[in-house]
Backbone as ProteinMPNN parsed JSONL, in Angstrom:
{"seq_chain_A": "XXXXXXXXXXXXXXXXXXXXXXXXXXXXXXXXXXXXXXXXXXXXXXXXXXXXXXXXXXXXXXXXXXXXXXXXXXXXXXXXXXXXXXXXXXXXXXXXXXXXXXXXXXXXXXXXXXXXXXXXXXXXXXXXXXXXXX", "coords_chain_A": {"N_chain_A": [[28.052, 28.334, 46.148], [30.109, 30.774, 44.547], [30.374, 32.232, 41.708], [32.732, 34.066, 40.053], [31.931, 36.718, 37.696], [33.016, 36.702, 34.415], [34.809, 39.196, 32.627], [33.636, 40.956, 29.797], [34.607, 40.059, 26.684], [37.18, 41.904, 25.125], [36.952, 44.009, 22.21], [38.752, 44.158, 19.376], [40.021, 47.046, 17.716], [39.264, 47.554, 14.228], [41.366, 47.824, 11.599], [41.824, 48.976, 8.501], [43.953, 47.981, 6.0], [46.241, 49.585, 3.828], [45.956, 50.064, 0.345], [48.263, 48.231, -1.647], [50.442, 49.895, -3.424], [52.795, 50.421, -5.835], [55.522, 51.789, -7.714], [56.402, 50.244, -9.831], [54.428, 48.376, -10.36], [52.686, 45.22, -10.02], [54.418, 42.04, -9.983], [54.723, 39.072, -11.956], [52.026, 38.636, -12.435], [50.892, 38.74, -14.847], [50.433, 41.302, -15.74], [48.408, 42.306, -14.655], [46.591, 44.095, -12.363], [46.367, 44.025, -8.74], [44.078, 44.104, -5.914], [43.514, 44.615, -2.451], [41.054, 43.264, -1.924], [41.127, 41.264, -3.917], [43.283, 39.674, -2.869], [42.204, 38.785, -0.446], [42.147, 36.392, 1.952], [44.033, 34.757, 0.922], [47.445, 33.607, 1.026], [50.054, 35.739, 0.737], [53.026, 36.715, -0.677], [54.966, 39.353, -0.277], [57.429, 40.955, -1.824], [59.97, 42.908, -1.386], [62.649, 43.313, -1.852], [63.975, 41.774, -3.741], [64.5, 42.644, -6.455], [66.739, 44.52, -6.085], [68.557, 42.689, -4.905], [69.155, 40.848, -6.904], [70.059, 42.801, -9.0], [72.334, 43.542, -7.723], [73.854, 41.33, -8.235], [73.423, 38.939, -6.651], [72.494, 35.608, -6.444], [69.37, 34.343, -6.548], [67.006, 32.253, -5.213], [63.834, 30.463, -4.933], [61.836, 28.49, -2.461], [59.216, 26.913, -1.964], [57.071, 26.743, 1.075], [55.872, 24.274, 1.333], [57.404, 22.496, 0.536], [59.465, 21.966, 2.253], [59.033, 20.533, 4.373], [60.433, 18.297, 5.428], [62.823, 19.079, 5.959], [65.46, 20.117, 8.087], [65.615, 23.107, 9.485], [67.035, 26.2, 10.567], [65.386, 28.271, 13.123], [65.281, 30.867, 12.789], [66.086, 33.681, 10.62], [68.966, 33.743, 8.729], [72.279, 34.566, 7.876], [75.231, 33.464, 6.141], [78.728, 33.527, 6.376], [81.401, 33.019, 4.282], [81.386, 30.247, 5.082], [82.207, 30.183, 7.801], [81.272, 31.925, 9.81], [78.152, 32.778, 11.269], [75.257, 34.891, 10.996], [72.641, 35.695, 12.872], [69.389, 36.84, 12.665], [67.163, 38.08, 14.858], [63.788, 38.672, 15.427], [61.133, 40.878, 16.348], [57.746, 40.324, 17.719], [56.183, 41.664, 15.798], [57.533, 41.765, 13.44], [59.69, 43.421, 13.152], [63.193, 44.007, 13.397], [64.544, 43.095, 16.188], [65.865, 45.076, 19.063], [68.291, 44.212, 19.969], [68.826, 42.368, 17.935], [70.751, 41.21, 16.214], [72.783, 38.389, 16.04], [76.06, 37.157, 16.15], [77.676, 34.167, 15.093], [80.474, 32.158, 15.582], [80.877, 29.527, 16.135], [82.06, 26.397, 15.277], [80.329, 24.183, 15.031], [77.616, 25.15, 15.099], [77.905, 26.748, 12.885], [78.105, 24.902, 11.023], [75.741, 23.45, 11.086], [73.921, 25.319, 10.134], [75.094, 25.797, 7.536], [74.613, 23.294, 6.165], [71.857, 23.129, 6.335], [71.119, 25.473, 4.67], [72.405, 24.342, 2.141], [70.838, 22.075, 1.796], [68.295, 23.447, 1.416], [68.751, 25.007, -0.701], [69.451, 23.27, -2.943], [66.985, 22.246, -3.571], [65.459, 24.502, -4.25], [63.991, 26.803, -6.638], [65.572, 28.608, -9.278], [65.196, 32.238, -9.465], [64.608, 33.177, -11.836], [63.109, 31.242, -13.043], [61.001, 30.551, -11.435], [57.486, 30.277, -10.713], [54.888, 31.451, -9.153], [52.275, 29.63, -7.482]], "CA_chain_A": [[29.181, 28.621, 45.234], [29.906, 32.136, 44.026], [31.296, 32.332, 40.503], [32.955, 35.467, 39.482], [31.545, 36.892, 36.382], [34.258, 37.028, 33.709], [34.536, 40.43, 31.826], [33.208, 40.881, 28.487], [35.857, 40.176, 26.007], [37.528, 43.152, 24.409], [37.012, 43.968, 20.819], [40.017, 44.839, 18.811], [39.587, 47.99, 16.618], [39.527, 47.084, 12.998], [42.117, 48.612, 11.031], [41.897, 48.634, 7.173], [45.259, 48.096, 5.453], [46.198, 50.546, 2.738], [46.241, 49.214, -0.821], [49.73, 48.102, -2.041], [50.564, 50.604, -4.758], [54.126, 50.658, -6.069], [56.029, 52.413, -8.966], [56.529, 49.316, -10.961], [53.255, 47.409, -10.511], [52.773, 43.803, -9.573], [55.138, 41.175, -10.724], [54.178, 37.617, -11.995], [50.545, 38.607, -12.418], [50.539, 38.843, -16.356], [50.104, 42.585, -16.198], [46.994, 42.545, -13.859], [46.8, 44.765, -10.975], [45.719, 43.459, -7.698], [43.662, 44.954, -4.817], [43.418, 43.872, -1.345], [39.94, 42.377, -2.118], [41.621, 40.217, -4.825], [44.102, 38.921, -2.179], [41.641, 38.394, 0.715], [42.03, 34.872, 2.281], [45.082, 34.188, 0.302], [48.735, 33.729, 1.504], [50.678, 36.515, -0.212], [54.55, 37.052, -0.229], [55.367, 40.756, -0.83], [58.988, 40.936, -1.931], [60.579, 44.387, -1.545], [64.23, 43.531, -2.079], [64.576, 40.813, -4.802], [65.153, 43.27, -7.507], [67.978, 44.977, -5.787], [69.585, 41.86, -4.625], [69.566, 40.491, -8.218], [70.735, 43.85, -9.452], [73.83, 43.513, -6.991], [74.776, 40.019, -8.452], [73.126, 38.037, -5.915], [71.691, 34.485, -6.894], [68.053, 34.292, -5.702], [66.088, 30.925, -5.434], [62.572, 30.285, -4.246], [61.48, 27.49, -2.125], [57.834, 26.937, -1.358], [57.256, 26.101, 2.301], [55.262, 22.827, 1.389], [58.686, 21.341, 0.165], [60.463, 22.014, 3.313], [58.458, 19.785, 5.644], [61.344, 17.301, 5.828], [64.171, 19.781, 6.079], [65.83, 20.672, 9.504], [65.964, 24.642, 9.283], [67.174, 27.092, 11.924], [64.253, 28.906, 13.609], [65.302, 32.427, 12.527], [66.67, 34.061, 9.503], [70.473, 33.74, 8.891], [73.374, 34.838, 6.682], [76.497, 32.746, 6.314], [79.931, 34.292, 5.752], [82.484, 32.003, 4.013], [81.21, 29.121, 5.97], [83.025, 30.271, 8.839], [80.456, 32.547, 10.55], [76.668, 32.987, 10.786], [74.704, 36.076, 11.477], [71.325, 35.362, 13.019], [68.459, 37.86, 12.924], [66.025, 37.852, 15.776], [62.752, 39.675, 15.132], [60.114, 41.08, 17.47], [56.415, 39.957, 17.27], [55.574, 42.435, 14.672], [58.376, 41.603, 12.252], [60.903, 44.282, 13.17], [64.358, 43.411, 13.917], [64.75, 43.277, 17.679], [66.771, 46.075, 19.389], [69.701, 43.555, 19.873], [68.441, 41.301, 17.073], [71.854, 40.494, 15.331], [73.735, 37.561, 16.812], [77.05, 36.638, 15.249], [78.168, 33.024, 15.827], [81.519, 31.504, 14.904], [81.157, 28.159, 16.707], [82.095, 25.521, 13.908], [79.097, 23.3, 14.982], [76.469, 26.046, 14.664], [77.866, 27.096, 11.454], [78.091, 23.671, 10.096], [74.308, 23.287, 10.973], [73.346, 26.382, 9.118], [75.573, 25.455, 6.152], [73.947, 22.131, 5.887], [70.507, 23.576, 6.055], [71.257, 26.253, 3.439], [72.614, 23.716, 1.028], [69.669, 21.207, 1.461], [67.296, 24.197, 0.813], [69.291, 25.647, -2.131], [69.231, 22.35, -4.01], [65.552, 22.076, -3.846], [64.77, 25.827, -4.63], [64.052, 27.093, -7.962], [66.138, 29.871, -9.573], [64.379, 33.154, -9.515], [63.944, 33.354, -13.212], [62.325, 30.077, -13.365], [60.0, 30.473, -10.487], [56.288, 30.615, -10.966], [54.146, 31.109, -7.958], [51.05, 29.071, -7.701]], "C_chain_A": [[28.843, 30.032, 44.604], [31.032, 32.277, 42.936], [31.373, 33.761, 40.137], [32.424, 35.608, 37.98], [32.766, 37.431, 35.653], [33.9, 38.36, 32.954], [34.209, 40.123, 30.483], [34.579, 41.004, 27.715], [36.103, 41.573, 25.142], [37.558, 43.016, 23.04], [38.031, 44.777, 20.357], [39.391, 45.583, 17.69], [40.168, 47.353, 15.262], [40.23, 48.14, 12.142], [42.095, 48.275, 9.479], [43.286, 48.92, 6.627], [45.158, 48.874, 4.312], [46.459, 49.599, 1.553], [47.771, 49.297, -1.138], [49.877, 48.665, -3.507], [52.117, 50.865, -4.956], [54.38, 51.535, -7.288], [56.125, 51.448, -10.024], [55.444, 48.298, -11.104], [53.563, 46.066, -9.976], [53.677, 43.055, -10.514], [54.548, 39.761, -10.751], [52.665, 37.708, -11.912], [49.977, 38.679, -13.928], [50.011, 40.247, -16.603], [48.989, 43.066, -15.389], [47.363, 43.245, -12.568], [46.104, 44.217, -9.971], [45.162, 44.498, -6.67], [43.755, 44.069, -3.638], [42.133, 42.863, -1.299], [40.306, 41.345, -2.863], [42.392, 39.117, -4.035], [43.325, 38.338, -0.842], [41.643, 36.859, 0.964], [43.132, 34.16, 1.461], [46.314, 34.493, 0.939], [49.581, 34.46, 0.371], [52.052, 36.834, 0.214], [54.701, 38.335, -0.977], [56.916, 40.791, -0.655], [59.469, 42.364, -2.286], [61.939, 44.589, -2.065], [64.77, 42.617, -3.099], [65.231, 41.519, -5.896], [66.485, 43.849, -7.25], [69.021, 43.913, -5.422], [70.21, 41.117, -5.968], [70.433, 41.458, -8.963], [72.268, 43.912, -9.047], [74.429, 42.304, -7.357], [74.398, 38.886, -7.775], [72.288, 36.811, -6.688], [70.631, 34.331, -6.032], [67.384, 33.054, -6.038], [64.897, 31.164, -4.683], [62.235, 29.058, -3.865], [60.085, 27.484, -1.407], [57.823, 26.245, -0.148], [56.73, 24.608, 2.169], [56.297, 21.966, 0.927], [59.745, 21.416, 1.087], [60.155, 21.292, 4.542], [59.508, 18.718, 6.221], [62.799, 17.82, 6.077], [64.243, 20.18, 7.628], [66.455, 22.08, 9.227], [66.045, 25.364, 10.503], [65.81, 27.816, 12.018], [64.177, 30.456, 13.166], [66.143, 32.429, 11.219], [68.349, 34.138, 9.702], [71.222, 34.033, 7.749], [74.594, 33.929, 7.111], [77.786, 33.584, 5.589], [80.971, 33.259, 5.634], [82.449, 30.64, 4.817], [81.969, 28.92, 7.101], [82.19, 31.018, 10.059], [79.042, 32.867, 10.128], [76.094, 34.219, 11.559], [73.276, 35.716, 11.606], [70.474, 36.663, 13.31], [67.336, 37.511, 13.69], [64.951, 39.209, 15.748], [61.75, 39.828, 16.352], [58.747, 40.345, 16.868], [55.75, 40.639, 16.046], [56.442, 42.527, 13.513], [59.501, 42.4, 12.312], [62.063, 43.654, 13.685], [64.507, 43.907, 15.368], [65.993, 44.224, 17.999], [68.253, 45.408, 19.418], [69.506, 42.367, 19.091], [69.655, 40.752, 16.25], [72.738, 39.711, 16.417], [74.721, 36.89, 15.916], [77.455, 35.406, 16.06], [79.36, 32.51, 14.971], [81.761, 30.155, 15.211], [80.953, 27.33, 15.57], [80.63, 24.733, 13.817], [77.894, 24.044, 14.531], [76.365, 26.452, 13.3], [77.727, 26.272, 10.465], [76.554, 23.261, 9.731], [73.542, 24.11, 9.835], [73.651, 26.213, 7.618], [74.837, 24.324, 5.444], [72.521, 22.395, 5.575], [70.254, 24.437, 4.798], [71.512, 25.385, 2.217], [71.445, 22.822, 0.749], [68.465, 22.044, 0.862], [67.558, 24.773, -0.615], [69.233, 24.722, -3.207], [67.822, 21.957, -4.317], [64.791, 23.336, -4.565], [65.0, 26.01, -5.991], [64.619, 28.47, -8.21], [65.049, 30.994, -9.922], [63.784, 33.243, -10.923], [63.086, 32.307, -13.8], [61.021, 29.919, -12.584], [58.689, 30.981, -10.814], [55.382, 30.426, -9.835], [52.832, 30.505, -8.302], [49.879, 29.749, -7.111]], "O_chain_A": [[27.729, 30.411, 44.241], [32.238, 32.399, 43.147], [30.416, 34.513, 39.948], [32.507, 34.675, 37.181], [33.444, 38.368, 36.076], [32.719, 38.578, 32.686], [34.511, 39.018, 30.033], [35.466, 41.81, 27.994], [35.183, 42.17, 24.582], [38.113, 42.029, 22.556], [38.243, 45.91, 20.79], [38.553, 45.137, 16.907], [41.253, 46.779, 15.178], [39.714, 49.247, 11.989], [42.405, 47.108, 9.238], [43.764, 50.043, 6.788], [44.071, 48.916, 3.736], [47.06, 48.533, 1.689], [48.424, 50.314, -0.908], [49.533, 48.074, -4.53], [52.646, 51.593, -4.116], [53.395, 52.002, -7.86], [55.92, 51.851, -11.169], [55.564, 47.406, -11.944], [54.677, 45.834, -9.506], [53.728, 43.364, -11.704], [53.969, 39.289, -9.772], [52.074, 36.818, -11.3], [48.768, 38.675, -14.163], [49.235, 40.444, -17.538], [48.663, 44.25, -15.474], [48.328, 42.947, -11.864], [44.994, 43.831, -10.338], [45.684, 45.608, -6.561], [44.045, 42.881, -3.776], [42.201, 41.789, -0.701], [39.787, 40.289, -2.501], [42.295, 37.924, -4.319], [43.878, 37.431, -0.22], [41.114, 36.132, 0.124], [43.065, 32.934, 1.369], [46.395, 35.61, 1.45], [49.791, 33.935, -0.723], [52.264, 37.198, 1.37], [54.571, 38.373, -2.2], [57.515, 40.68, 0.414], [59.326, 42.851, -3.407], [62.375, 45.623, -2.571], [65.976, 42.656, -3.34], [66.336, 41.164, -6.304], [67.359, 43.714, -8.106], [70.219, 44.145, -5.586], [71.402, 40.848, -6.117], [71.45, 41.051, -9.522], [73.197, 44.231, -9.788], [75.539, 42.083, -6.872], [74.89, 37.814, -8.126], [71.444, 37.137, -7.523], [70.842, 34.187, -4.828], [67.2, 32.828, -7.234], [64.905, 32.033, -3.811], [62.247, 28.248, -4.792], [59.932, 28.05, -0.324], [58.455, 25.19, -0.094], [57.205, 23.769, 2.934], [56.115, 20.749, 0.913], [60.862, 20.985, 0.8], [60.826, 21.372, 5.571], [59.412, 18.329, 7.385], [63.757, 17.094, 6.344], [63.253, 20.504, 8.284], [67.606, 22.214, 8.812], [65.232, 25.192, 11.411], [65.144, 27.938, 10.99], [63.142, 31.121, 13.207], [66.761, 31.452, 10.797], [68.87, 34.555, 10.736], [70.775, 33.735, 6.641], [74.869, 33.715, 8.292], [77.757, 34.134, 4.488], [81.417, 32.668, 6.618], [83.487, 30.056, 5.128], [82.381, 27.815, 7.455], [82.454, 30.698, 11.218], [78.717, 33.159, 8.977], [76.494, 34.476, 12.694], [72.652, 35.435, 10.583], [70.872, 37.473, 14.147], [66.54, 36.682, 13.249], [65.228, 40.387, 15.976], [61.626, 38.954, 17.21], [58.702, 39.873, 15.731], [54.839, 40.102, 15.416], [56.151, 43.316, 12.614], [60.394, 42.125, 11.51], [61.895, 42.711, 14.458], [64.58, 45.111, 15.614], [67.009, 44.173, 17.305], [69.237, 45.989, 18.96], [69.991, 41.32, 19.52], [69.425, 39.744, 15.581], [73.271, 40.223, 17.402], [74.338, 36.139, 15.018], [77.585, 35.402, 17.284], [79.24, 32.443, 13.748], [82.705, 29.561, 14.69], [79.924, 27.403, 14.897], [79.941, 24.67, 12.799], [77.198, 23.583, 13.627], [75.342, 26.547, 12.622], [77.364, 26.556, 9.323], [76.137, 22.888, 8.634], [72.806, 23.695, 8.939], [72.858, 26.387, 6.692], [74.494, 24.421, 4.266], [72.022, 21.885, 4.572], [69.347, 24.187, 4.005], [70.846, 25.661, 1.219], [71.025, 22.751, -0.406], [67.728, 21.564, 0.001], [66.7, 24.95, -1.48], [69.004, 25.141, -4.342], [67.581, 21.336, -5.353], [63.786, 23.235, -5.269], [65.98, 25.531, -6.562], [64.265, 29.42, -7.512], [64.082, 30.681, -10.616], [62.573, 33.37, -11.102], [62.453, 32.44, -14.848], [60.083, 29.25, -13.018], [58.655, 32.144, -11.218], [55.084, 29.272, -9.527], [52.284, 30.836, -9.354], [48.75, 29.287, -7.277]]}, "name": "protein", "num_of_chains": 1, "seq": "XXXXXXXXXXXXXXXXXXXXXXXXXXXXXXXXXXXXXXXXXXXXXXXXXXXXXXXXXXXXXXXXXXXXXXXXXXXXXXXXXXXXXXXXXXXXXXXXXXXXXXXXXXXXXXXXXXXXXXXXXXXXXXXXXXXXXX"}
């Protein structure tokens, strides 16, 4: 029996992430600055757009994932327009919008599924001004 030797596993180069430093500091931390070392091993949501969404008059709510396990949600990000059309965003493996990542759908059944998922999530979600991350 001649077993072929398997090649040694390739080691991935370690890349150190830069510290997250912004103009306004960290939100919801009681004024405390955070470093990557503080965040190591934790799940962190970095939100770059909520402020501008709220400033534009949009209502924002937060729904922790642990409260969604019994909801049927679409597998990708979507927007609804007047409950008549859905825009699905398809992303690459590294989180960038795919080259042809926008898919518009006006099929009433698909739009209805998205509207139902949105309503179920919205009813459970906490308004932005009341949300306190754990």
